DRENSEDO-573744 format. One record per residue: x, y, z of N, C-alpha, C in turn; residue in three letters. Coordinates in steps of 0.05 Angstrom, whole numbers, plus 5000, padded with zeros to 4 digits. Last residue first. Layout:
BEGIN
XYZXYZXYZALA ...
***
This chain:
BEGIN
384344345125385244445156383944255180TYR 381844045078384244015091385544065120ASN 376744295087376544035094379943945093GLU 377944845077377444795099377044445109GLU 383345135051382144875044380744825073ASN 382345875052383945615058382345375050ILE 382046284992381946215020383145955023THR 386246684947383846454949384146414982THR 390047044942387047164930385446964937LYS 395447254984393946924967391447174967SER 401647385004399847394984398347204977TYR 404747335072404047225045402147315034PRO 406647915102404047725099404147645073SER 411447915160410847945130408547785130ILE 413748425206412048265201411548255179VAL 419148475245418648535217416448395216VAL 423048675308421648535288420448675259TYR 427648675359426248875336425748605313SER 426548585426427048535398426248665377TYR 425148655484427948855467428748675439ASN 421548545501424148385511425648525489ASN 416548735482417148775511420248665520ASP 417548585431417548855432418448875464LYS 415847975434418948125420419248435432LEU 410648075453412747905466415047975462LEU 408048315417408248385440410248285460LYS 408947895380410848205373409948255396THR 405847525394408547485385409847665387ILE 400147715400402147625421404047605421GLY 399747845349399348035367401047935391GLN 399747365310402247585316401647785329THR 396546945321398446925340400547105334HIS 393247025274392347035307394147055325PHE 396146825234396647095243394647155262GLY 400846255252398146375238398146645247GLY 407846365239405946275255403946415241ALA 414946335244413046225219410146165237ILE 420546715237418646575261416246515244LEU 427146685224424346725213422046535234ALA 432747075234430546815240428446945232THR 439547195218437347315221434647035227LEU 444747035241444147285232442047365226LYS 443346605300443846655273443146945265PRO 445146315348446346575343445846615316LYS 443545865379444545785351445846145338ARG 441546025425443645775426445045855398THR 438246475417440646475434442346185436GLU 434846165387436246415375438546485389ILE 431945795422434245715395435945975388GLU 429246155459431445935472434345895450SER 426246425426428246555433431046475445ILE 422345955413424346115386426846265399ALA 421245855458421945675454424445845430ASN 418046345478420646215492421946045478SER 413746345432415746595439418746475454PHE 410945925442412645915416415346105422MET 409146035489411445785493412545805462ALA 406246505476408446435503410146255493LEU 402346275442404246455437406446505456ASP 400345835473402145775455403645995446ARG 396746185506399146035520400945945499LYS 392746355462394846565476396846395496HIS 391045975456392145995429393846185443ALA 387645805504390245615494391145695482LEU 384546205495385846215523388545975517GLU 381045995452383146175448384546265474TYR 379445515483380645515455382545735449PHE 375145765529378645655534379945565512ASN 372345985492373846155508376646095514GLU 369445495469370845605452373045905462LEU 367745355533369245135509370845295490ASP 363845675539366745695554368445495535PRO 360045605499361545835494363945845517LEU 356545205499358545135484360845455487ASN 352245345520353445125540355645105534LYS 349845805488350545875516353245595528ASP 348645475441350145705439351745635465ILE 344645015458347544985431348745165434VAL 342944985508342745185494344745055474SER 338544355527340544595536341144645515ASP 334844035508333744155533336244335539GLU 331544035438334044055465332644105489ARG 326844165413329143935399331043855422SER 325344715429323544415425324644225424ALA 328745035403328644945436327044625441GLU 327045155355330244975357329844945390SER 322145335359322245075342325644975350ALA 323245805386321945605401322045275392ARG 326846085353328246035369326045795393LEU 322646195308325346025301327245925335ILE 318346515333318246125328320646095325SER 318247025350320046805370320246505353ASN 312347195325315147225350316346945357SER 308246935295311146885283313146965299ARG 303547065315304946785322307846705310ASP 302447515287302647545316304747295329PRO 302647825229302347575238303947485265SER 304748275212301448205211300948015227SER 308348725259308448455242306048365242VAL 311649105278308249045275307848895254MET 315949185304315849215274312949175260SER 316049205357315949445342315649435307ALA 315448605356313348725368312948995358SER 320448505352318048345328315648525340ASP 324048755389323748785354320948765341LEU 323048415427322048745427321948845400LEU 323147815413321047955422320648275425GLU 329547915406327447875378324647955388LEU 331248065453331548285430330248225411ILE 330147575478329147845493329348095465SER 333547295444330747115451329247445452LYS 338247445458337747465431334447465433PHE 338947365514339647615507338047665475TRP 339146815508337246855522336247245516SER 343746625489341346615473338346755485GLU 348547155493347446905499345146865482LYS 351347565486352247355465350847155470PHE 350747935521350048015501350147875481SER 354947725558351847645566349947705542ASP 360147885552359347695537356047645544LYS 362348445542360548435548359148195534ASP 368348345533367748645553364448535545LYS 368847945500369247865529368848155542LEU 367648195447366547945458366747935493TYR 372448495441369748615442367748425453TYR 376748155441376648315457373448465462GLU 375247835391375847725414375047875441LEU 376548305358374248135356373548015383GLU 381848335367380948535368377348405371GLU 383947785348384447845379381948105384ASN 379147525309381247605306381747695332SER 375346795293375547125299378747155300VAL 373746355268375546515253375246845259LYS 370745915286374245905301375546135277LEU 366545785280367945655261370645815264ASN 364346025321364145795325365045665302PHE 366046585313366546445336366846115337PHE 362646765268366646725266367046545291SER 357346745292358746505270361346475268GLU 358547075331357446855344358846615323LEU 359047615302361347455309361147245317PHE 353047595276355847645265358147435276ARG 351647735328350747445315352547375295ILE 353048195337354348005357353747715346ASN 350848555295353948535298354648255315ARG 345648445307346248345283350148335284LEU 344948765358344048425352346448325330ALA 346149225340348549075359348248785359LYS 341949355305344849415300346949225311THR 337949295342338749145320341049085299LEU 339349745371339149465386338949275363LEU 338850195337341450165349340749775364LYS 333350135328334650155311338050035320GLN 331350155383330949975364332449945348ASN 332150815396334050545406333450245395ASN 333051185332331351055362333350735367ASN 336251355285333951505310332351395332ASP 342651265276339951105285338251325296SER 347251525260344951615246342651475264ILE 350751225298350351555306347451645296THR 351450745293349350825316349051095316ASP 352950785242349850635250348550715268LYS 358250945261356151085240353251035237ILE 359750455285359450745292357750965278GLU 360250065237358350045266356850255279TYR 363550335211361450245204359250295221THR 368950355246367550565240364650585225LEU 369749875248368449995271367450275263GLU 371549775193368649575208367749675232GLU 375450055190373050115170370149995183ILE 378649775231377850065227375050135212GLU 380049355201378649285226377049565236ASN 382349545155379749395152379049405180PHE 387149725183385549935164382349735162LEU 390049265205388649455220386549675208LYS 391749105158389848925173388249125193ASN 395449505138392349365126390849295137SER 397850055165397549745178394149625159ASP 402350465145399750425138399450065144LEU 407250675129406250655161403850545159SER 408550755081409850565093408450485123ASN 405451065064404450835053405950675072ILE 407651575091404451475092403851195092LYS 412251515060412451535097409851425105ASN 410551625009411951315013411651325050LEU 409052115024407051945008408151655013TYR 413252345024411652445047409652185038SER 416252314978417852174996415152155025VAL 412352684944412952324947414752174965PHE 414253154967411652964968411252704965ASN 419153134951418653174974416353044988THR 418453124903420553034912420152904935PHE 415953584889414253304872416253144893ASP 419354044902416553974928416253674914GLN 424554314902423954014898421753894911TYR 423654824907424954744882424154454878LYS 421055064950418654884931420454784903LEU 423054785013423854994992422054804965SER 419254555065421654505054422254785037LEU 418654435127417654655107420354755092ASP 420053985156418753925139417554115114ARG 425654315179423554065189422553985161GLY 427754835138427654755166425354525169THR 431454815076428854825095429954775122GLY 433454555018434154735035431354835057ILE 437254025000434054075010433954305022ILE 442053955009440853994979438154134979VAL 445054035063442854225052443054245020ASN 445253515079447753655063447453855051HIS 440853295109443553305118445653495110ARG 438153255057437553465086439953505096MET 440552835030439953125019439653355041ALA 439552445073442152475062441952735051LEU 434052435064435152475094438152605087GLU 432552205024431852485025433352655055ASP 434651755016436652024997435052315012LEU 432351505048436051485054436251805040TYR 427351495033428251675053430451705062SER 428551194978427351504978428251625008TYR 430250765000431650814978431051154984PHE 425250585030428350535046429850735027SER 421150604994421150725015423750815025PHE 423050224957423250444946422350644974PRO 426549714994424249714980425150054976SER 432449274963431249474993428449554973ILE 432648994920433848864947432649014972LYS 432149124866431449004881430748934911LYS 436849354845436449024840433548914855ASP 436249854858435849794833435149454820LYS 437349824907434849944902434149844878PHE 442749694911440649504927437949624909LEU 444750094882444749874866443249694880SER 443150544915442850554893442050244882ALA 447550444959443550394957442450394940LYS 451450484929450750164943447650164946ILE 452551034932451450794905450950524912SER 451851134980450351224960450051004942LEU 456450935000454050795005451350894993SER 460051184977459450934967457650834978LYS 459051684990459051634969458151374952LEU 460351615052457851725042456751585013GLU 466151425040464451245061461051345054ASN 467651905022468351695007466051455020LYS 468452545018467052355033466552145027ASN 470853024999472352775005471052565021ASP 467953444988468053385016470253145022LYS 466953374941468453594949469253614973ASP 463952904935466452934929468353124940LYS 459453124967461452874973463652864964LEU 458053484923458553614949460353374961ILE 456653174881458853344877459453454908SER 453152814894455552714894457452924891GLN 448253084910449853074929452552934925LEU 447353314859447853554874449753444898SER 446052894833448053084820449453194844SER 441652784866443252664861446452794855LEU 437853184856438753184885441652994879ILE 436753074795438753384807439053304838GLU 434052644803437052564796438352894802GLN 430152724828431652594842434852504828SER 427553104798428653224819430553074832GLU 426052664751428452884747429453014770LYS 423052394780425352254770427152544761ILE 418952724791420552574813423152504807ILE 416552884742418453044757420152984783LYS 414752354722417452534709418452654721SER 410652294761412752084764416252274742GLN 407152684807407852634781410652534774ASP 402052684849404952574841405052524815ILE 397752814870399253074865401752924860THR 394252374887393652494864395552734859ASN 397652264935397751994906397752224885GLU 395452524968398152584967398552384936LEU 390552264983390352554980393952634962SER 391651774999390051784967390652164963LEU 394251935046396251785025394551804993SER 390352125070392252305064394252155046GLU 386451595085386051925069388352045056LYS 390851325109389551225083388351505069PHE 391851545154393551515139392951485110ILE 385651525168386551815173389451775154SER 385750975178383851115164385251375157ILE 389850915224389550815192387850875175ASN 386951195267389551265260390151165226LYS 382051245298382351115271384751225256TYR 382551365344381851105343381351045313ASN 385051895332386451645360384951415347THR 383352165302385052035285386351835312PRO 375851985289378052075314380351995306SER 369052135267372652035252374852175276LEU 365252285271365952035286368551965274CYS 364052695232364352745259365352505280ALA 363252445188365952555192366652635213GLN 359552035164360052075191363452205196GLY 358352135110356252095134357352115160ARG 363252125084360552345075358552425097SER 365151675106366451965119364852175109LEU 362951235070362451275102362851605114LEU 364351465018361451445027361051455058TYR 370051295024368751595024366351675031GLU 369550785037370850935064369951275049LEU 367950644987366050575006367350755030TYR 373050784958369450934952367650814972LYS 377050464976377150774976374050864966ALA 375549954968375550064999376350364996THR 369649844922372149844929373250064955ASP 364649434920365949734926368449694933LEU 364348874913363049054884363549394890LYS 366048504953367748674937366948784909SER 362248454994361948264967364248344945GLU 362848895024363448595034364648465010GLU 361849314998363749285006365249055009TYR 355249124987357649134970360649134966GLU 355149195050354048895031355848945009LEU 355149765049356449565063356549205055GLU 350649965028353449995016355449805027LYS 346649765051346449635022349749675009SER 346950045103347149755103347549615071ASP 346150545077349150445092349450175094LEU 340650415066342450535047345150445050ASP 338150315117338150195092339950205074LEU 339450855138340450605148340550335131LEU 336151115106338651175109340451015121GLU 330750925121332150895100335250945091LYS 331350615184331150775174332650775146SER 329949865206331550095197330750375184TYR 325449645216326049785236328349985228ILE 322749375172321049555187322949705213THR 327249245144325649385124323649535149PRO 330248855187331549125172329449195162LYS 328748395197327048545213328248885201LEU 330748045169328248045160326848245174ASN 335447975198335948085173332948165169ASN 333447675249334247945247334548075226LEU 332747135224330747365229331247575239LYS 337547115201335747085184333547245195ASP 340446935247341047285232339047265215LYS 337846605279337346815287338046995269ILE 339146115237336746255237335946485249GLN 345046145247344246265219341046295218ASN 345645935301346146195289345146385263ILE 342745405285341645605303342145925300LEU 347445235259345145265247342845415256ASN 352245255290351345465273348545475262ILE 350744885329350745165333350145365315SER 350844445296348044455311348344805321ASP 357044505282354544515264352244545270LYS 359844455337359044755325357044735303SER 361044025357358044205362357844365352PHE 365043835330363143695339360443785345LYS 369144195336368244115305365543965309THR 370744195388368544455377367244355353ILE 374443835398370643785406369244005398LYS 377543925359376743695357373643695365ASN 380544365396378944305364377844115349PHE 382044125439379444305443378244295416GLY 385543735417383043635430380343825435ILE 389044195398387843955378385543875393ILE 390644375453388644515433387944395406HIS 393643975469390844115486388844285466GLN 397643965438395443765433393043815451PHE 399844505455399344395430397244195427TYR 401344295510399644585498398444495473THR 404643935505402843875519400344115508ASP 409144115467407443885456404843885478LYS 409944815449410144655475408444375471ASP 413744955380411344885403411644785427GLU 417645005349416945205373414645215392ILE 421944775316419244705322419244785347GLY 426244905260426044875292422844835298TRP 431044845212427944895214427644775246ILE 436444985177435044925200432345045206PRO 437644805108436245015129435344925160LEU 439344465081440944455101439744705125ASN 436344445035436344245049438144235081PRO 433244895003435844915021435444665040TYR 429744634958431444744947433944864973LYS 426044244969425944294935428944484933THR 425844255030425143985014426644054984ILE 425444765038427044605053427944385032SER 420944945019423145075013425744855019ILE 417644585047417144495016420544685005TYR 417244805100418244475091418844485061GLU 416145305087418445225098419444955091GLU 409745165080412345285063414745205070GLY 408744465094408444785096410244895078THR 404043985081406644065078406344385074LEU 399443815077400743625090403643785093GLU 396144045044395844165060397543975083GLY 395243904984393943725008393143885033SER 399344244966396444224954394244134976ASN 403744034990403144324997400744404996VAL 403243584965402943484995402543825006PHE 404743774912402143624916402143584935LEU 410043964916407744174921405244074917LYS 413143464920412743664945410343894939ALA 412343284872410943104894410943294920VAL 415143634840412243604832411143384856LYS 420543634864418843884866416043834859GLU 422243054850420943174885420443424885LYS 422343114797420142904809419943064845THR 426543474794424143544786421943294790GLU 430843274814430043474831426743514817LYS 431942644846430542714813429942994824ASP 434142414895436442564870434842694852PRO 432742584957431342504935433442624908PHE 433042945003436042724989435242614967SER 428643145023430143275005432143154992SER 426342595050425242705024427342915006VAL 430042575089429042315081427042385048SER 430043135105432843015096431142785086SER 427843485143426643385114427943205098THR 426343465207428243405189427443315165ASP 425943945255424143895228426443785209VAL 426943835323428343985295425943845271ILE 422244145368424144065358425244065329GLY 414944165344417044125375419543975363SER 410544425305412644315307414144315334ALA 407044875302405644635296407644355297GLY 411345385271408745355287408445045287GLU 418845515269416045355264414145305280SER 423845845259422045735276419745685268CYS 429745815216426545815215425745665240VAL 436246125200433945925215431046065223LEU 438146475168438946215173438346045199ASN 438846955121437246835141438246505141LEU 441647355093443247135098441147025128ASP 438947635051439047745083440147545095TYR 438647455000438947674997439247825031ASP 436946845006439546924988440847204995LYS 433746815056435946715053438146785035ILE 429447195032431547275059433547035063LEU 427646934979429147254982430947265011ILE 426746445003427146464991430046684987ASP 421246665041423946505052425946525033LEU 418746724997419247075016422046895028ILE 416446254977418246424967419646664974GLY 414846105015416645895013418546144993ALA 409546375013411546425043414046305036LEU 407846244965408846494965410846504989ASN 406645794982408145764958409646034959LEU 402445855021404445675028407045705009SER 398646154990399846265010403046115016ALA 396645634964397645974942399546124963GLU 395345354990397845254977398445564964PRO 393845325048392945505027394845465014ASN 394245165111393244985082390945195064THR 393945745144394745435148393045355120HIS 398646225129395246195129395545865124LEU 403346505172402046225158398946325150ASP 406847105169403947015176403146785162GLN 413847135187411847115168408847025180ILE 417647605225414647365237413947335209HIS 423947605240421547645217419847425221ILE 427347845284426547645279423747775252VAL 433848105301432048145290430647885281THR 437648165361437147995339434248075329PRO 440948695391439048515396438948485369SER 443549195386445548885390444348685390THR 440149635394441549575363442649355367HIS 436149725438437949605440438849535413ASP 431149955412433050165423435250025429PRO 428149595361428749585384431449795389SER 423849735319426349665316426649785342THR 418449325284419049545307421949505304TYR 413249275232415749275240416549465276SER 407949015182408849155214411849175218ASP 407548845138405149005150406249195179ILE 411248715071411348765096408948955108VAL 407148245028408348495038408948565067LYS 407847694974406647895002407348125016GLY 408847644926409647484947407947474974LEU 407648064890406647804875406747584905SER 410048414909408048454915406448214910GLU 416548234937414848384911412548284920PRO 419848624992418048474978416348444956ILE 425748955014423148964992421848654986TYR 426449155071427048995054425049055029ILE 425749525122425449665091426549435071ASN 426949215165424449295150423949415141ALA 432549295166430748995159428249075146ILE 436949775155434249665173432249515159ASP 441449705137441649725173437849755181LYS 443949435096442049425098441149485131ILE 449949475096449449745087445549675085TYR 450548915114452549215135450749445122THR 449548645087448448635108448448915122PRO 450848665015452548685036451048715064PHE 447948374968448848534980449748605004PRO 451548004921449447994939450048214951ARG 452448154851452848034876451148104899SER 448647904792449648064815450748034839ARG 450947654728450347634752451647804775GLU 447747894674450547934686449447864711ARG 443448044641444447754652446847734663SER 440048564683441348504673442248234670GLY 432648564707435748644710437548444687PRO 427749094691429148804682432248784688GLN 423049424726426649414724426449124713TYR 418149524735418949474714422349374706ASP 417049784785416349504775417049414755ASP 419650264812421150024803419849754799ASN 414950634830417850644811419650484805LEU 411550474866413450574878415450564859ARG 405850144859408449944856412150114857ASN 403750564860403050354880405050124880ARG 402650884816404650994840404350764858VAL 404850344758403150574775404550624798ASN 409550154732406650164719404750334728ASN 415550544714414150344736410350374718LYS 421950574700419850574690417350414719LYS 428350834719427150584709424250734708HIS 431951244738430051294714428551084699SER 434351004787432351264781430751284754LEU 438450734764436450634782434250784789ALA 441151174736439750914715438850724738ASP 443251424780440651584752439951444741LYS 446851004805444351134814442051284803ILE 450350984756448350734763446550814786THR 452751444751450351354736449451094739GLU 455651464802453551694786451051564776LEU 459151084793457551074812455151254806ASN 461351264745459551034742457850944769GLN 464351724768462351704748460551504742GLU 467851364799465551574811463351644793ASN 470851174765468750984779467051174798GLN 473051534745471651424724469951264745SER 476151744788473951924772472251814757SER 479251264794477951334818475851554807ILE 482651354746481351094754479251134772THR 485451824757483451734733481351594736ALA 488651694796486251854797483951894780GLN 491351204825490251254797487751414797ASP 496551304863493951294863493351344838VAL 501350734877500350994857497951074858LYS 504050414938501750374914501050674900LYS 507150374974508750484949506650484924ASN 503850245013505550455016507650544993LYS 501649724997499650025000501450255005PHE 
***
């Protein structure tokens, strides 16, 4: 090194190449704004080097192709030395989601050095060697897909069998708790059919009361809600309809994601792609000139690598443009204080704001908020107590249908636990009697005929007597949260992997992420894409 001559021409040439790489990354086209300026990029035939994890400081900004899934939540621990856990939500016995999960694992293994998978539904080592060692690759993949389609292989087992036989997969269940859950599940399947039959009868009777109990405004809202649920009305239009009727109900505290969604739609309308690319290139040119003048080789190299990672779809647009925005602010390329910026790069800064909004949006919570807002507006526009009671009864019977089908979320479970008495048959019976009278039905013997016919064939309530078993089922699910977290952390501490995936169903997300956060672990939640539902028979 002492005697090595400095080739200034080569260094200058490399700097120019770095700038061209950055400009090239910014000028590729896109199909629409939601694909964030990088979906049509086609990699060249030359093999590209793997990104260095050092330059991917925020794993939450990893790029997952929309065809495979998306990042829906993340948390960065104040303790930057703590490991990061990638929690991938598993949609059980859904072949499309399982294969997309395998695709997500493939990206994490190749590009982010993932080297441990912690898996729900198993205990201890998951050994696929008896199948992964089969020499005929084509046959092996075909047979593995058959077992994924039948629900007998998970996405992580599929990727282990077909591509990464040495990938460590560790089952994180507590056997006793898991098999208690299985026993509870089997018990519920035996009584759920009779319960669902009665629930459907009550639901039909409540729906038949709408024309005589609901006002025209409530019926209109009910009709729009049905269109939205049947995907005949998209989210933006339904939300616009709701807000036109319930603007006073919208609290940023209670409806954070609706507020973010509204703001992102407003920002989206201001986006001009050609101006964003032009302004980005101008910012990059200014940055390169400043960094060269300051002889800041580290930041110049970092900028080049970030651009290359973005171009190769290794980091998200949010990650790259946020980095570029921060760097430009720090070096006074964008003049201003805070977010009160110069108009010179207004399109660029608006686009960064838009990406910030989109990145902070939790789509699962957005849909929960829309449902909650719908009920709040119904309550607000109700003219009398009978209308409010019918809305509540319909909401509660709808919950029971999901409850007995084991398809409730944590938020829905919390709603039930706040007022359990309003989910009993006696409560529905009293509401039906009251509303039947109020509706002035011409046939007086119609009142409560459904419940009486059901009661004639049984001594005990098919709903009330089974509610404790359902509650116990979900209590066991929360116990499994703790077991899976504890066993995963134990294995992480033993193996000390660079990056870990924890795969479990979406119901466990709330419990597992809370435990991770409380114990100072950074995490990222990824939801695999699927346009299909689970196979109930296989499940």
